[in-house]
KOLDREN-106247 format. One record per residue: residue in three letters; residue number from 0; chain; y, z, x of N, C-alpha, C in turn. Coordinates in steps of 0.05 Angstrom, whole numbers. Layout:
<fidos>
FIDO   rest    nr   kette       ny       nz       nx      cay      caz      cax       cy       cz       cx
FIDO    ALA   NUM       A        Y        Z        X        Y        Z        X        Y        Z        X
...
</fidos>
This chain:
<fidos>
FIDO   rest    nr   kette       ny       nz       nx      cay      caz      cax       cy       cz       cx
FIDO    UNK     0       A      440      -41     -524      455      -12     -521      441      -21     -492
FIDO    UNK     1       A      458        9     -480      444       10     -469      444       47     -449
FIDO    UNK     2       A      442       54     -445      440       88     -432      424       92     -419
FIDO    UNK     3       A      442      110     -397      427      121     -367      433      147     -368
FIDO    UNK     4       A      416      157     -351      416      188     -331      407      190     -313
FIDO    UNK     5       A      429      195     -292      415      200     -278      390      232     -269
FIDO    UNK     6       A      367      236     -247      349      256     -250      364      264     -236
FIDO    UNK     7       A      385      264     -205      390      277     -186      400      249     -166
FIDO    UNK     8       A      426      263     -154      439      238     -132      453      262     -118
FIDO    UNK     9       A      444      250      -98      448      259      -62      432      259      -54
FIDO    UNK    10       A      427      276      -13      414      284        0      390      295      -16
FIDO    UNK    11       A      398      307      -30      370      321      -40      357      296      -62
FIDO    UNK    12       A      356      266      -67      338      262      -77      358      239     -105
FIDO    UNK    13       A      342      212     -115      365      203     -119      339      188     -147
FIDO    UNK    14       A      348      191     -157      336      172     -190      353      174     -212
FIDO    UNK    15       A      345      144     -228      365      134     -245      345      134     -270
FIDO    UNK    16       A      350      133     -298      340      121     -311      346      115     -337
FIDO    UNK    17       A      349       83     -330      375       62     -345      360       53     -377
FIDO    UNK    18       A      362       70     -394      341       53     -424      364       35     -434
FIDO    UNK    19       A      362        5     -444      364      -10     -473      338      -14     -493
FIDO    UNK    20       A      365      -18     -519      343      -19     -531      345      -37     -546
FIDO    UNK    21       A      329      -56     -548      333      -90     -565      309      -85     -593
FIDO    UNK    22       A      330      -89     -617      317     -102     -647      296      -68     -646
FIDO    UNK    23       A      299      -44     -644      284      -28     -634      257      -12     -622
FIDO    UNK    24       A      275      -40     -603      240      -39     -581      269      -16     -558
FIDO    UNK    25       A      251        2     -544      263       25     -514      250        3     -491
FIDO    UNK    26       A      274       -4     -461      262      -17     -444      278       16     -429
FIDO    UNK    27       A      247       21     -411      256       45     -390      259       23     -350
FIDO    UNK    28       A      284       30     -338      276       24     -309      280       48     -297
FIDO    UNK    29       A      268       55     -278      288       73     -268      276       59     -230
FIDO    UNK    30       A      314       61     -233      316       56     -209      327       86     -177
FIDO    UNK    31       A      304       80     -167      308       94     -143      274      120     -153
FIDO    UNK    32       A      268      129     -135      255      157     -144      250      173     -129
FIDO    UNK    33       A      271      187     -103      272      206      -85      269      226      -86
FIDO    UNK    34       A      253      244     -110      244      255     -122      214      265     -109
FIDO    UNK    35       A      199      287     -105      169      293     -121      155      294     -140
FIDO    UNK    36       A      149      283     -139      123      278     -166      130      300     -183
FIDO    UNK    37       A      129      336     -172      122      351     -203      153      342     -211
FIDO    UNK    38       A      184      349     -181      204      342     -193      210      316     -211
FIDO    UNK    39       A      198      295     -202      200      283     -226      189      282     -248
FIDO    UNK    40       A      168      289     -247      163      297     -285      181      335     -297
FIDO    UNK    41       A      181      345     -282      196      366     -301      221      354     -312
FIDO    UNK    42       A      241      325     -283      267      327     -298      259      306     -319
FIDO    UNK    43       A      240      294     -322      245      260     -337      231      280     -373
FIDO    UNK    44       A      212      290     -358      210      322     -390      239      328     -409
FIDO    UNK    45       A      261      343     -375      292      336     -386      294      332     -398
FIDO    UNK    46       A      299      299     -396      306      279     -412      292      270     -424
FIDO    UNK    47       A      273      285     -444      261      269     -461      236      247     -453
FIDO    UNK    48       A      235      246     -437      221      232     -432      192      234     -417
FIDO    UNK    49       A      173      211     -410      142      215     -396      147      190     -377
FIDO    UNK    50       A      142      195     -338      135      179     -336      122      153     -347
FIDO    UNK    51       A      105      166     -357       91      132     -373      103      111     -386
FIDO    UNK    52       A      126      121     -402      145      101     -411      158       85     -395
FIDO    UNK    53       A      154       89     -372      179       76     -349      164       44     -345
FIDO    UNK    54       A      165       28     -350      167        1     -342      170      -10     -324
FIDO    UNK    55       A      179      -10     -306      168       -9     -279      217       11     -258
FIDO    UNK    56       A      190        2     -239      210       27     -210      229       -1     -207
FIDO    UNK    57       A      254        8     -194      267      -14     -173      283       12     -155
FIDO    UNK    58       A      273        9     -129      268        7      -99      299       14      -83
FIDO    UNK    59       A      310       11      -80      353        0      -68      341       -4      -43
FIDO    UNK    60       A      336       12      -20      331       26        6      304       29       10
FIDO    UNK    61       A      300       33       34      274       47       45      274       80       47
FIDO    UNK    62       A      303       90       50      311      106       59      301      133       37
FIDO    UNK    63       A      293      166       49      281      175       41      278      195       17
FIDO    UNK    64       A      309      198       10      336      206      -12      309      181      -29
FIDO    UNK    65       A      300      163      -21      307      138      -51      281      128      -56
FIDO    UNK    66       A      261      136      -38      236      120      -41      215      154      -51
FIDO    UNK    67       A      218      170      -41      209      203      -60      179      196      -53
FIDO    UNK    68       A      163      200      -94      153      190      -97      135      168     -110
FIDO    UNK    69       A      162      139     -104      164      120     -115      110      111     -123
FIDO    UNK    70       A      113      114      -88       88       95      -92       67      118     -109
FIDO    UNK    71       A       72      140     -101       53      155     -119       63      160     -158
FIDO    UNK    72       A       79      150     -163       79      139     -198       87      114     -199
FIDO    UNK    73       A       90       98     -184       64       81     -178       42       74     -194
FIDO    UNK    74       A       20       88     -166       -2       79     -165      -13       98     -188
FIDO    UNK    75       A       -3      125     -201      -10      142     -216      -20      126     -246
FIDO    UNK    76       A       11      120     -255       11      104     -277       16       76     -279
FIDO    UNK    77       A       14       61     -265        1       39     -273       33       20     -282
FIDO    UNK    78       A       57       28     -252       89       23     -266       89       -5     -243
FIDO    UNK    79       A       98      -23     -251      109      -46     -234      135      -39     -209
FIDO    UNK    80       A      130      -47     -187      141      -30     -176      163      -48     -149
FIDO    UNK    81       A      187      -53     -147      213      -81     -146      219      -61     -118
FIDO    UNK    82       A      228      -81     -106      243      -84      -79      246     -112      -62
FIDO    UNK    83       A      271     -103      -45      260     -131      -34      240     -122        0
FIDO    UNK    84       A      235     -150        1      215     -151       29      218     -139       45
FIDO    UNK    85       A      246     -127       59      263     -112       88      253      -85       69
FIDO    UNK    86       A      261      -86       47      239      -49       41      221      -48       41
FIDO    UNK    87       A      212      -56       37      176      -62       36      171      -53       66
FIDO    UNK    88       A      183      -62       75      173      -74      110      186      -49      128
FIDO    UNK    89       A      205      -47      117      222      -21      122      193        0      118
FIDO    UNK    90       A      185        9       93      172       31       84      144       41       90
FIDO    UNK    91       A      137       13      108      119       18      133       95      -17      118
FIDO    UNK    92       A      105      -21      100       94      -44       82       65      -31       69
FIDO    UNK    93       A       63       -4       53       37        8       41       31      -20       20
FIDO    UNK    94       A        4      -16       13      -11      -29      -14      -12      -15      -34
FIDO    UNK    95       A       26      -27      -52       15      -25      -70      -12      -25     -105
FIDO    UNK    96       A      -33      -42      -88      -56      -49     -112      -39      -64     -134
FIDO    UNK    97       A      -35      -88     -122      -16     -102     -137       11     -111     -155
FIDO    UNK    98       A       20      -80     -153       47      -73     -167       70      -72     -159
FIDO    UNK    99       A       77      -97     -135       94      -99     -117      100     -120     -129
FIDO    UNK   100       A      133     -120     -126      137     -141     -143      170     -148     -124
FIDO    UNK   101       A      153     -168     -108      191     -182      -72      221     -185     -105
FIDO    UNK   102       A      230     -171     -101      262     -179     -101      276     -184      -77
FIDO    UNK   103       A      300     -201      -89      318     -218      -68      347     -218      -83
FIDO    UNK   104       A      357     -217      -66      399     -224      -75      397     -236     -101
FIDO    UNK   105       A      410     -243     -115      423     -258     -134      396     -273     -156
FIDO    UNK   106       A      385     -255     -154      353     -266     -173      348     -241     -195
FIDO    UNK   107       A      352     -255     -216      350     -242     -240      331     -226     -239
FIDO    UNK   108       A      320     -204     -251      292     -191     -264      297     -195     -290
FIDO    UNK   109       A      278     -199     -299      274     -195     -329      257     -164     -335
FIDO    UNK   110       A      266     -149     -341      256     -122     -346      248     -107     -380
FIDO    UNK   111       A      232     -120     -397      232     -116     -421      258     -123     -435
FIDO    UNK   112       A      288     -108     -448      313     -116     -458      335     -120     -429
FIDO    UNK   113       A      322     -110     -414      340     -109     -386      346     -148     -367
FIDO    UNK   114       A      369     -142     -364      364     -166     -336      382     -148     -323
FIDO    UNK   115       A      362     -154     -298      361     -140     -270      364     -151     -245
FIDO    UNK   116       A      406     -156     -239      421     -179     -223      420     -152     -190
FIDO    UNK   117       A      400     -159     -173      402     -145     -153      414     -164     -143
FIDO    UNK   118       A      434     -143     -117      455     -163     -100      455     -146      -69
FIDO    UNK   119       A      465     -167      -46      451     -146      -14      480     -130      -17
FIDO    UNK   120       A      483     -100        3      503      -94       -3      489      -89       41
FIDO    UNK   121       A      520      -83       36      520      -57       86      518      -44       76
FIDO    UNK   122       A      485      -30       83      482       -3       91      459        2      112
FIDO    UNK   123       A      457       25      119      443       15      153      411       18      151
FIDO    UNK   124       A      389       -3      118      364       -6      119      376      -32      126
FIDO    UNK   125       A      338      -34      123      334      -68      133      345      -97      108
FIDO    UNK   126       A      335      -84       88      354     -107       65      365      -94       24
FIDO    UNK   127       A      376      -72       41      374      -59       16      402      -70        2
FIDO    UNK   128       A      387      -66      -27      397      -74      -49      411      -67      -72
FIDO    UNK   129       A      441      -70      -72      431      -59     -107      441      -65     -138
FIDO    UNK   130       A      447      -53     -156      439      -83     -186      463      -76     -207
FIDO    UNK   131       A      466      -97     -216      470     -100     -233      451      -92     -260
FIDO    UNK   132       A      451      -81     -281      433      -78     -306      444      -83     -330
FIDO    UNK   133       A      447     -117     -340      456     -121     -360      429     -120     -393
FIDO    UNK   134       A      447     -117     -409      429     -128     -444      444     -142     -463
FIDO    UNK   135       A      470     -167     -449      478     -181     -458      495     -184     -473
FIDO    UNK   136       A      515     -148     -472      528     -139     -486      538     -120     -477
FIDO    UNK   137       A      536     -104     -447      534      -84     -441      536      -85     -414
FIDO    UNK   138       A      536      -79     -389      528      -84     -365      534      -62     -349
FIDO    UNK   139       A      515      -49     -330      514      -22     -326      516      -29     -289
FIDO    UNK   140       A      534      -31     -276      532      -37     -242      523        0     -227
FIDO    UNK   141       A      507       -5     -198      480       14     -194      508       14     -173
FIDO    UNK   142       A      512       21     -157      531       21     -126      532       38     -114
FIDO    UNK   143       A      510       52     -112      504       90      -80      504       85      -56
FIDO    UNK   144       A      495       67      -45      492       58      -12      495       47       -1
FIDO    UNK   145       A      540       49        4      539       23       22      562       42       39
FIDO    UNK   146       A      573       20       65      592       33       80      611        8       71
FIDO    UNK   147       A      617      -12       68      635      -23       48      631      -37       39
FIDO    UNK   148       A      651      -51        9      646      -68        5      658      -96        7
FIDO    UNK   149       A      645     -119       -1      653     -148       10      661     -162      -11
FIDO    UNK   150       A      661     -177      -18      682     -202      -35      656     -199      -51
FIDO    UNK   151       A      624     -204      -37      604     -211      -51      592     -181      -70
FIDO    UNK   152       A      594     -159      -49      595     -147      -76      605     -135     -101
FIDO    UNK   153       A      648     -142      -99      665     -139     -121      648     -161     -142
FIDO    UNK   154       A      639     -191     -130      643     -204     -151      604     -195     -164
FIDO    UNK   155       A      591     -181     -156      562     -191     -170      567     -153     -183
FIDO    UNK   156       A      587     -141     -193      604     -121     -205      618     -128     -221
FIDO    UNK   157       A      623     -165     -228      640     -162     -247      644     -163     -271
FIDO    UNK   158       A      650     -156     -299      641     -154     -312      629     -128     -320
FIDO    UNK   159       A      622     -113     -307      610      -84     -311      624      -66     -325
FIDO    UNK   160       A      605      -43     -346      638      -33     -363      621      -11     -355
FIDO    UNK   161       A      601        4     -339      602       24     -328      598       21     -299
FIDO    UNK   162       A      602       37     -274      593       30     -247      586       57     -256
FIDO    UNK   163       A      561       73     -244      549       94     -231      556       81     -180
FIDO    UNK   164       A      573       95     -188      581       82     -164      584      111     -137
FIDO    UNK   165       A      580      109     -116      570      119      -86      602      126      -77
FIDO    UNK   166       A      610      164      -76      638      176      -79      611      199      -50
FIDO    UNK   167       A      607      186      -34      601      196      -10      616      220       -7
FIDO    UNK   168       A      633      224        9      653      236       23      680      240       21
FIDO    UNK   169       A      700      258       32      731      256       37      725      262       69
FIDO    UNK   170       A      732      237       84      742      236       97      759      263      117
FIDO    UNK   171       A      770      272      105      781      297      107      763      314      127
FIDO    UNK   172       A      742      334      108      721      350      111      697      321      132
FIDO    UNK   173       A      682      300      119      670      293      147      680      300      169
FIDO    UNK   174       A      708      300      164      732      302      191      711      326      209
FIDO    UNK   175       A      727      336      195      727      368      204      702      394      207
FIDO    UNK   176       A      680      360      187      642      375      188      635      397      203
FIDO    UNK   177       A      613      398      204      600      406      221      574      386      225
FIDO    UNK   178       A      579      363      213      555      342      225      559      329      263
FIDO    UNK   179       A      538      328      270      549      325      299      565      291      297
FIDO    UNK   180       A      569      291      332      603      257      322      578      240      311
FIDO    UNK   181       A      558      238      325      544      206      316      537      211      302
FIDO    UNK   182       A      535      224      269      537      231      258      547      218      230
FIDO    UNK   183       A      573      232      239      605      225      220      609      193      237
FIDO    UNK   184       A      608      187      251      609      149      255      584      140      238
FIDO    UNK   185       A      568      152      235      543      134      223      549      144      192
FIDO    UNK   186       A      558      158      176      566      162      146      590      156      146
FIDO    UNK   187       A      608      154      159      642      151      160      649      106      167
FIDO    UNK   188       A      620       88      168      631       65      189      624       41      165
FIDO    UNK   189       A      625       28      176      619        1      158      594        4      146
FIDO    UNK   190       A      568       11      157      542       10      140      522       38      134
FIDO    UNK   191       A      556       48      129      541       78      120      548       88       96
FIDO    UNK   192       A      575      104       83      566      115       51      606      116       62
FIDO    UNK   193       A      619      114       20      633      103       16      651      133       22
FIDO    UNK   194       A      680      134       22      694      157       23      697      148       -4
FIDO    UNK   195       A      715      171      -19      728      176      -44      745      150      -48
FIDO    UNK   196       A      762      141      -29      795      134      -35      776       99      -33
FIDO    UNK   197       A      750      101      -25      733       69      -10      717       67      -39
FIDO    UNK   198       A      715       83      -45      700       84      -80      728       77      -93
FIDO    UNK   199       A      735       92     -101      768       88     -111      777       63     -123
FIDO    UNK   200       A      773       45      -91      784       19      -89      770       -1     -105
FIDO    UNK   201       A      733        2      -94      718      -18     -117      732      -18     -145
FIDO    UNK   202       A      730        4     -147      729        7     -189      755       -2     -192
FIDO    UNK   203       A      781       10     -177      805        2     -180      801      -44     -183
FIDO    UNK   204       A      773      -57     -164      786      -84     -179      765      -91     -194
FIDO    UNK   205       A      744      -73     -207      733      -85     -227      747      -72     -258
FIDO    UNK   206       A      779      -60     -254      777      -45     -285      782      -67     -289
FIDO    UNK   207       A      805      -85     -286      812     -104     -305      786     -124     -321
FIDO    UNK   208       A      772     -124     -303      749     -137     -325      721     -122     -337
FIDO    UNK   209       A      734     -113     -352      718      -93     -364      710      -70     -366
FIDO    UNK   210       A      716      -54     -329      713      -30     -336      730       -4     -355
FIDO    UNK   211       A      707        5     -375      721       30     -391      692       57     -372
FIDO    UNK   212       A      681       67     -350      673       86     -351      661       88     -322
FIDO    UNK   213       A      664      110     -300      655      113     -280      642      132     -275
FIDO    UNK   214       A      618      146     -267      604      158     -263      592      171     -227
FIDO    UNK   215       A      623      180     -218      618      178     -185      588      193     -187
FIDO    UNK   216       A      577      187     -155      543      199     -154      534      202     -114
FIDO    UNK   217       A      525      201     -116      525      200      -86      533      217      -62
FIDO    UNK   218       A      553      245      -74      568      271      -71      561      273      -57
FIDO    UNK   219       A      562      274      -16      557      306        6      556      323      -11
FIDO    UNK   220       A      547      349       -1      547      367      -13      560      391       17
FIDO    UNK   221       A      553      381       36      584      384       65      612      376       53
FIDO    UNK   222       A      608      341       55      642      336       70      638      332       45
FIDO    UNK   223       A      647      332        7      659      331       -7      662      339      -27
FIDO    UNK   224       A      675      342      -45      678      360      -84      681      352     -102
FIDO    UNK   225       A      665      352     -126      661      353     -143      689      331     -148
FIDO    UNK   226       A      714      345     -151      739      355     -156      755      322     -140
FIDO    UNK   227       A      755      328     -114      755      312      -91      751      281     -101
FIDO    UNK   228       A      726      272     -108      717      241     -131      733      244     -147
FIDO    UNK   229       A      726      266     -163      748      252     -193      778      249     -189
FIDO    UNK   230       A      786      262     -172      819      264     -166      825      236     -147
FIDO    UNK   231       A      800      237     -135      805      198     -116      806      177     -147
FIDO    UNK   232       A      792      168     -158      782      161     -182      810      163     -207
FIDO    UNK   233       A      812      180     -202      833      191     -222      863      185     -215
FIDO    UNK   234       A      860      180     -198      883      159     -183      890      120     -183
FIDO    UNK   235       A      854      126     -180      855      101     -179      860       85     -194
FIDO    UNK   236       A      847       93     -218      842       87     -261      863       90     -280
FIDO    UNK   237       A      872      121     -264      886      123     -297      866      143     -320
FIDO    UNK   238       A      889      140     -340      872      154     -363      858      130     -364
FIDO    UNK   239       A      858      103     -368      843       81     -381      808       88     -383
FIDO    UNK   240       A      807      102     -358      773      103     -358      767      124     -355
FIDO    UNK   241       A      741      122     -366      718      154     -371      707      159     -339
FIDO    UNK   242       A      716      190     -333      707      179     -308      686      220     -309
FIDO    UNK   243       A      662      211     -297      637      231     -294      635      236     -270
FIDO    UNK   244       A      617      256     -269      613      271     -233      586      274     -237
FIDO    UNK   245       A      569      259     -228      540      269     -217      530      298     -204
FIDO    UNK   246       A      518      318     -220      508      326     -193      476      326     -179
FIDO    UNK   247       A      486      351     -163      462      336     -139      444      337     -147
FIDO    UNK   248       A      431      362     -156      396      376     -153      400      373     -190
FIDO    UNK   249       A      425      359     -211      419      354     -232      422      324     -243
FIDO    UNK   250       A      438      313     -225      449      287     -248      460      288     -264
FIDO    UNK   251       A      457      276     -291      487      274     -304      470      272     -341
FIDO    UNK   252       A      478      278     -358      465      278     -387      464      253     -392
FIDO    UNK   253       A      451      243     -410      450      208     -410      479      197     -421
FIDO    UNK   254       A      495      175     -413      496      162     -430      511      149     -439
FIDO    UNK   255       A      522      127     -454      517      105     -451      540       89     -440
FIDO    UNK   256       A      523       66     -426      532       42     -408      563       35     -430
</fidos>
C-alpha cells in the first residue's frame, strides 16, 4: 500500500511525503525539501509525522524551491539523501557527512518497502531526475518539473496508478501576464515547465496503462488557476480518473496511490 501527501507545491516550495506499508512496516520517502526547516517540521506535524520518521530524502534538482532545508534536515536527523551528481554539483558540492547517495537514470533504489526508479527529464537544471515509486502493487509517478515529455518519460511512467503531475501554467495567462519576455520564454519553452494541455496529454498517454488518479501540482500562482488545470485534465481523461489539485502553500491531503 502506498499513500502520499504534498506538503507544498509551487514556487513557494515543493515537498511530498510518500509512505509505503508492507507487513506492518512503514517507509517514508521525502521527495524534495523546498521549505524552511520550521515550515517543514510544522507541515510534517500537521500530517501526523516527525522528520525523524523519514527514511530517505530524494532531491529532484537543485532549484531553490526544491532543495530548501534539505541539507539541514538531513544532517540534523541523519537521513540519507539521494540526488544526481549533476544536482549535487549544481548545489555547490555540499558536504553531507556521509549521507549523500548518488542516483542516476533508470537505476532503481530500494528504500524500505519502496522501490524508487529515477528517470531523466528535460528541464533547465544540471541533471534533473523525476521518479516512479512502487511497492510492487501500485505505482506513484512524480513528474513536477519539465518542459516537455520525451518517449523515455512516458515509458518510465507506464503502469502508474497515480500521477503527481506538473500543471504549471495556462498559455493564455502566461502570455498576458506580468513576467518579462525572457522569463515567459523560459517557462513556456521545451526546458521549462508544462502547460495544462501538455500535462493533460501526458496523463492521457498513461491512461490506457492503468492510470486511476492525477494530482495537479506545481501550479503557478501568476499564470494558472486550479479550475483551469482541472478542466484540462478532465477534458483529456473524462470521468474515469480521479482528479485533485495540490495547493501551493498547503499541498494536499493524504491520498492513496
